[in-house]
C-alpha positions in Angstrom: 2.6 17.7 32.4 -0.2 16.4 34.6 -2.5 14.2 32.6 -5.1 13.1 35.2 -8.1 15.2 34.4 -11.1 16.5 36.3 -14.7 15.4 35.6 -15.5 18.9 34.3 -12.6 18.9 31.8 -13.9 19.9 28.3 -13.2 17.6 25.4 -12.4 19.0 22.0 -12.3 17.5 18.5 -10.5 19.1 15.5 -11.1 17.8 12.0 -7.9 16.9 10.1 -7.7 18.9 6.9 -7.8 16.7 3.8 -8.8 13.6 5.7 -12.6 13.3 6.0 -13.6 11.3 9.0 -10.3 11.8 10.9 -10.0 14.0 14.0 -7.6 15.1 16.7 -9.1 14.8 20.2 -7.9 16.3 23.5 -9.1 17.7 26.8 -8.4 21.2 28.2 -6.6 21.2 31.6 -7.1 24.8 32.4 -4.7 27.6 32.9 -1.0 26.9 33.5 -0.3 28.2 37.0 3.3 29.0 36.1 2.3 31.4 33.3 1.0 35.0 33.4 3.6 36.1 36.0 5.6 39.2 35.7 3.8 40.2 32.5 4.4 36.9 30.8 1.8 35.5 28.4 -1.0 33.3 30.0 -0.8 29.7 28.7 -3.5 27.0 28.9 -2.7 23.3 29.2 -4.2 20.5 27.3 -3.8 16.7 27.2 -1.8 15.0 24.5 -3.8 15.0 21.2 -5.0 11.6 19.9 -5.8 10.9 16.3 -9.0 8.9 15.6 -10.4 7.6 12.2 -14.1 7.2 12.0 -15.1 3.7 10.7 -18.4 4.9 9.1 -18.2 6.6 5.7 -21.4 8.5 6.5 -20.6 12.0 7.9 -23.8 11.9 10.0 -22.3 9.1 12.1 -19.0 10.8 12.8 -20.2 13.0 15.8 -21.3 9.9 17.7 -18.0 8.1 17.0 -16.1 11.2 18.1 -18.1 11.4 21.3 -17.5 7.7 22.1 -13.7 8.2 21.4 -13.7 11.2 23.8 -15.5 9.2 26.5 -13.0 6.4 26.2 -10.1 8.9 26.3 -11.7 10.5 29.4 -11.9 7.2 31.2 -8.3 6.5 30.4 -7.1 9.9 31.6 -9.2 9.9 34.8 -7.5 6.6 35.8 -4.1 7.8 34.8 -1.2 7.2 37.2 2.2 8.7 36.4 4.8 6.1 35.4 8.5 6.1 35.9 8.7 4.2 32.6 7.3 7.0 30.5 9.0 6.9 27.0 12.1 8.9 27.1 14.0 7.7 24.1 13.1 7.9 20.4 12.7 4.1 20.2 10.5 3.8 23.3 8.3 6.7 22.2 7.9 5.1 18.7 6.8 1.8 20.3 4.3 3.7 22.5 3.1 5.6 19.5 2.5 2.3 17.6 0.7 0.6 20.4 -1.8 3.5 21.0 -2.7 3.5 17.3 -3.8 -0.1 17.0 -7.5 0.6 17.1 -7.2 3.4 14.5 -6.1 0.9 11.7 -8.8 -0.6 9.5 -6.4 -3.3 8.3 -4.4 -5.6 10.6 -1.9 -5.8 7.8 -1.3 -2.0 7.8 -0.8 -2.1 11.5 1.7 -4.9 11.1 3.6 -3.0 8.5 3.9 0.0 10.8 5.3 -2.4 13.4 8.1 -3.2 10.9 8.9 0.5 10.5 8.9 1.0 14.3 11.3 -1.9 14.8 13.7 -0.3 12.2 13.4 3.1 14.0 14.4 1.2 17.2 17.4 -0.3 15.5 18.6 3.1 14.2 17.9 5.2 17.3 17.8 2.7 20.1 19.3 4.8 23.0 18.8 8.4 21.6 16.9 10.6 24.1 13.7 11.8 22.6 14.5 15.5 23.3 18.1 15.2 22.0 17.5 13.9 18.5 18.9 16.4 16.0 18.7 16.5 12.2 22.4 15.6 11.9 21.8 12.5 14.0 19.0 11.4 11.6 21.2 12.0 8.5 24.1 10.2 10.0 22.0 7.2 10.9 20.6 7.0 7.4 24.1 7.4 5.8 25.5 4.5 7.9 22.6 2.3 7.1 23.0 3.0 3.4 26.8 2.5 3.4 26.7 -0.8 5.2 23.8 -2.1 3.1 21.4 -2.6 6.1 18.6 -0.7 4.3 17.9 0.3 0.7 17.1 3.9 -0.2 13.4 2.9 -0.6 13.5 1.4 2.9 15.1 4.4 4.4 12.5 6.7 2.8 9.8 4.5 4.4 11.5 4.7 7.8 11.9 8.4 7.5 8.2 8.9 6.8 7.3 7.0 10.0 10.0 8.7 12.1 8.7 12.1 10.9 5.2 11.1 12.0 6.4 9.9 15.4 8.4 13.0 16.1 5.4 15.2 15.0 3.3 13.4 17.5 5.9 14.1 20.2 5.9 17.8 19.2 2.1 18.0 19.4 2.3 16.4 22.9 4.8 19.2 23.8 7.6 16.7 24.6 10.0 18.3 22.1 10.5 21.8 20.8 10.7 21.0 17.1 10.5 18.1 14.7 14.1 17.2 13.7 12.8 15.4 10.6 11.4 18.6 9.0 13.6 19.8 6.3 15.6 16.6 5.8 15.6 15.9 2.1 16.4 12.3 1.0 17.5 11.4 -2.5 14.6 10.9 -4.9 14.0 7.2 -5.9 15.7 6.2 -9.1 12.6 5.5 -11.3 14.8 4.1 -14.0 15.5 1.2 -11.6 11.8 0.2 -11.8 11.8 -3.1 -13.6 9.2 -2.9 -16.4 8.9 -4.1 -20.0 9.9 -1.7 -22.8 7.2 -1.2 -25.5 9.0 -3.4 -28.1 8.9 -6.3 -25.6 5.1 -6.4 -25.2 4.3 -8.6 -28.2 6.9 -11.3 -27.1 5.6 -11.2 -23.5 2.0 -11.7 -24.8 3.1 -14.6 -26.9 4.9 -16.3 -24.0 1.8 -15.8 -21.8 -0.6 -17.2 -24.4 1.7 -20.2 -25.0 1.1 -21.2 -21.3 -1.9 -23.5 -20.5 -4.8 -21.2 -19.6 -5.3 -21.3 -15.8 -5.8 -19.0 -12.8 -2.2 -17.8 -12.8 -2.1 -16.9 -16.5 -5.4 -15.1 -16.2 -4.2 -13.1 -13.2 -1.1 -12.1 -15.2 -3.1 -11.1 -18.2 -5.3 -8.9 -16.0 -2.3 -7.1 -14.4 -0.6 -6.9 -17.8 -3.5 -5.4 -19.7 -5.0 -3.1 -17.0 -2.1 -2.3 -14.7 -3.8 -3.7 -11.7 -2.2 -4.2 -8.4 -1.8 -7.9 -7.6 -4.3 -7.8 -4.8 -6.9 -6.1 -7.1 -6.6 -8.8 -9.7 -6.9 -11.6 -7.0 -9.9 -9.8 -5.6 -12.0 -9.8 -8.8 -15.2 -11.8 -9.0 -17.4 -12.5 -12.0 -19.9 -10.0 -10.7 -17.2 -7.3 -11.4 -17.0 -8.3 -15.1 -19.5 -6.8 -17.7 -18.8 -8.4 -21.1 -21.5 -6.3 -22.8 -20.1 -3.0 -21.7 -16.5 -4.4 -21.9 -15.8 -3.2 -18.3 -14.2 -4.4 -15.1 -15.2 -3.0 -11.7 -12.4 -2.7 -9.1 -14.0 -2.6 -5.6 -12.0 -5.1 -3.6 -8.4 -6.4 -3.1 -7.3 -9.7 -1.7 -4.6 -9.0 0.9 -1.6 -11.0 2.1 -3.5 -12.1 5.2 -6.1 -13.8 2.8 -8.8 -11.2 3.5 -11.0 -9.3 1.0 -10.9 -5.6 1.7 -11.7 -2.3 0.0 -8.9 -1.0 -2.3 -6.1 1.1 -0.7 -7.7 4.5 -1.5 -11.0 6.0 -2.7 -9.4 6.6 -6.1 -8.6 2.9 -6.3 -12.3 2.2 -6.6 -12.8 2.4 -10.3 -14.4 1.0 -13.4 -12.0 0.2 -16.3 -12.8 -0.2 -19.9 -11.2 -3.3 -21.3 -10.1 -4.1 -24.9 -11.6 -6.7 -27.2 -8.7 -9.2 -26.8 -9.0 -9.2 -23.0 -12.8 -9.6 -23.2 -12.5 -12.6 -25.5 -9.8 -14.0 -23.2 -12.0 -13.7 -20.1 -15.1 -15.1 -21.9 -13.0 -18.2 -22.9 -11.7 -18.5 -19.3 -15.2 -18.3 -17.8 -16.3 -21.2 -19.9 -13.2 -23.2 -19.1 -13.5 -22.4 -15.4 -17.1 -23.6 -15.4 -16.0 -27.0 -16.8 -13.2 -27.3 -14.2 -15.7 -26.6 -11.4 -18.2 -29.2 -12.8 -15.6 -31.9 -12.9 -15.2 -31.4 -9.1 -19.0 -31.3 -8.5 -19.2 -27.5 -8.1 -21.4 -25.0 -9.9 -19.9 -21.7 -11.0 -21.5 -18.7 -9.5 -21.2 -14.9 -10.2 -19.7 -14.4 -6.8 -16.9 -16.9 -7.5 -13.4 -15.3 -8.0 -12.1 -14.9 -11.6 -8.7 -16.1 -10.3 -9.6 -19.1 -8.3 -8.0 -21.8 -6.2 -9.4 -24.9 -4.4 -9.5 -25.6 -0.7 -9.8 -29.2 0.5 -11.4 -29.9 3.8 -14.0 -32.1 5.5 -17.7 -31.6 5.8 -19.9 -32.0 8.9 -19.9 -35.8 8.4 -16.1 -36.0 8.1 -16.1 -36.6 4.3 -13.6 -34.9 2.0 -15.0 -31.7 0.5 -13.7 -29.1 -2.0 -14.6 -25.4 -2.0 -13.6 -22.5 -4.2 -11.3 -19.9 -2.8 -8.6 -17.5 -4.0 -4.8 -18.2 -4.4 -2.5 -16.4 -2.0 -0.4 -13.6 -3.3 2.7 -15.5 -2.3 1.7 -18.6 -4.4 1.0 -16.3 -7.4 4.3 -14.5 -7.1 6.1 -17.9 -6.9 4.4 -19.0 -10.1 5.3 -15.6 -11.8 9.0 -16.0 -10.9 9.1 -19.4 -12.5 7.3 -18.1 -15.6 9.7 -15.2 -16.0 12.8 -17.4 -15.6 11.5 -19.9 -18.1 10.9 -17.1 -20.6 14.0 -15.0 -20.1 12.5 -12.2 -17.9 14.4 -13.2 -14.7 17.1 -15.5 -13.3 17.8 -17.6 -10.2 21.2 -17.2 -8.7 20.9 -20.7 -7.1 19.5 -23.2 -9.5 18.1 -26.3 -7.7 16.4 -28.1 -10.6 16.0 -28.1 -14.4 13.7 -30.2 -16.5 12.3 -30.4 -20.0 8.6 -30.2 -20.7 6.9 -29.8 -24.0 10.3 -29.3 -25.6 11.1 -26.3 -23.3 13.7 -26.0 -20.6 12.3 -25.1 -17.2 14.4 -23.9 -14.3 13.7 -23.7 -10.6 15.8 -22.2 -7.8 16.2 -19.4 -5.3 17.7 -15.9 -5.3 15.4 -14.5 -7.9 16.1 -11.2 -9.8 14.1 -9.9 -12.7 10.5 -8.8 -13.5 8.0 -8.9 -10.7 4.1 -8.6 -10.9 4.2 -5.0 -10.0 6.5 -4.4 -12.9 3.6 -5.2 -15.2 1.6 -2.4 -13.6 4.4 0.0 -14.4 4.6 -1.5 -17.9 0.9 -0.8 -18.5 1.1 2.8 -17.2 4.3 3.5 -19.2 2.6 2.2 -22.4 -0.4 4.5 -21.8 1.8 7.6 -21.3 4.0 6.6 -24.3 0.9 6.4 -26.4 0.0 10.0 -25.5 -2.9 9.1 -23.1 -3.4 12.2 -20.9 -2.1 12.0 -17.3 -5.6 12.4 -15.8 -6.8 9.3 -17.6 -3.7 7.4 -16.6 -4.1 8.4 -13.0 -7.8 7.2 -13.1 -6.9 3.8 -14.6 -4.0 3.3 -12.2 -6.0 4.3 -9.2 -3.4 6.8 -8.1 -4.6 9.2 -5.3 -3.1 12.2 -7.2 -1.9 13.1 -10.7 1.5 14.1 -9.2 2.1 10.5 -8.2 1.5 9.4 -11.8 3.7 12.2 -13.1 6.6 11.3 -10.7 6.4 7.6 -11.5 6.4 7.9 -15.2 8.7 10.9 -15.8 10.8 8.8 -18.2 7.8 8.3 -20.6 6.6 11.9 -20.2 10.1 13.1 -21.2 10.1 10.8 -24.2 6.8 12.3 -25.3 8.2 15.8 -24.7 11.1 15.0 -27.1 8.6 13.8 -29.7 6.6 17.1 -29.3 9.7 19.1 -29.9 10.5 17.2 -33.1 6.9 17.7 -34.3 7.3 21.5 -33.9 10.5 21.4 -35.8 8.9 19.6 -38.7 6.0 22.1 -38.7 8.4 25.0 -38.6 10.4 23.8 -41.6 7.5 23.6 -43.9 
């Protein structure tokens, strides 16, 4: 299809349902000269659709952003020259799809993650012609990847979501007749495999955590454990977000793997959480301790300082050594958490590299970890809420899930246990 457009070509934008601020843009190319003959239906051509995501959260600014995007697309199309290297395989089209979307991502990390998915698509469907991909080809590729251990079920589900999106884009660009991913049903994830603490283990975990010297890593763990926060949300907290009088914490930022403070992953993730008395007292004690730690290094504690801190050593303008407050990376926290879990019986190392005694306790270090992970504490908190008969809407709000169905799907095991208790209550009432 010819994609060089005339100066008079009309640009169109279509809002994407359910995604405020997102639009599909394209240009009309006029009537298809090959249609309308011998009584056939007249068809009108258009350029490939392009998805844009407005950066402003104010709807009043969206028209100007859409207009700018249309102008940029027009300039690109007016200078278009047909290429012999146009994507003809699934892998090549996925790569092109990814490159064209770079400007639409608000987070470099999200764009990088999509790059991983695209590389996996290339690995599975390297030489398959775009127009020849069939549902059976997709199923066969997944089955082989699963049987040889190349990808886990969770990884295959992620790859499939991206492949489905890529093929839908090809369908909208009229390069294929149907999306072969539609209708393919993958096995549901085994939620029982999620590693979380059972309710009767919560007191012991609390005891182990409180026996550790109070510091940034233990505080981070306590926040995730009590509130079911995502790791990045706990690392993104500042003292400005803590209200000891109201006993509340405000979740408005996350600290990402690329060491950047960003808004939470979704609008529902922006939330204010009530906190219990024990956690309030713990945070008050930590704030006082942190203030003393800062002063010993010549620093004054500020409300904008992170609750979970680290120190960065550098040089000032005169070349002298200077210390500043920063946040620990997620990788460093996860490493500490693995060591903590192994030392307290919540994980193991398959390859032990060192063991030592400290304060009468055996400590083990190594590689090849298996066991509880920080995100497991998030599932622990949510499971505890559901098991305590907290309604799903409240659990959804505290977890920051985009929909109640996500909450219900994740914690089916706890919901079913509550349902069994409900049945037994009815039996008791009926027998009276």
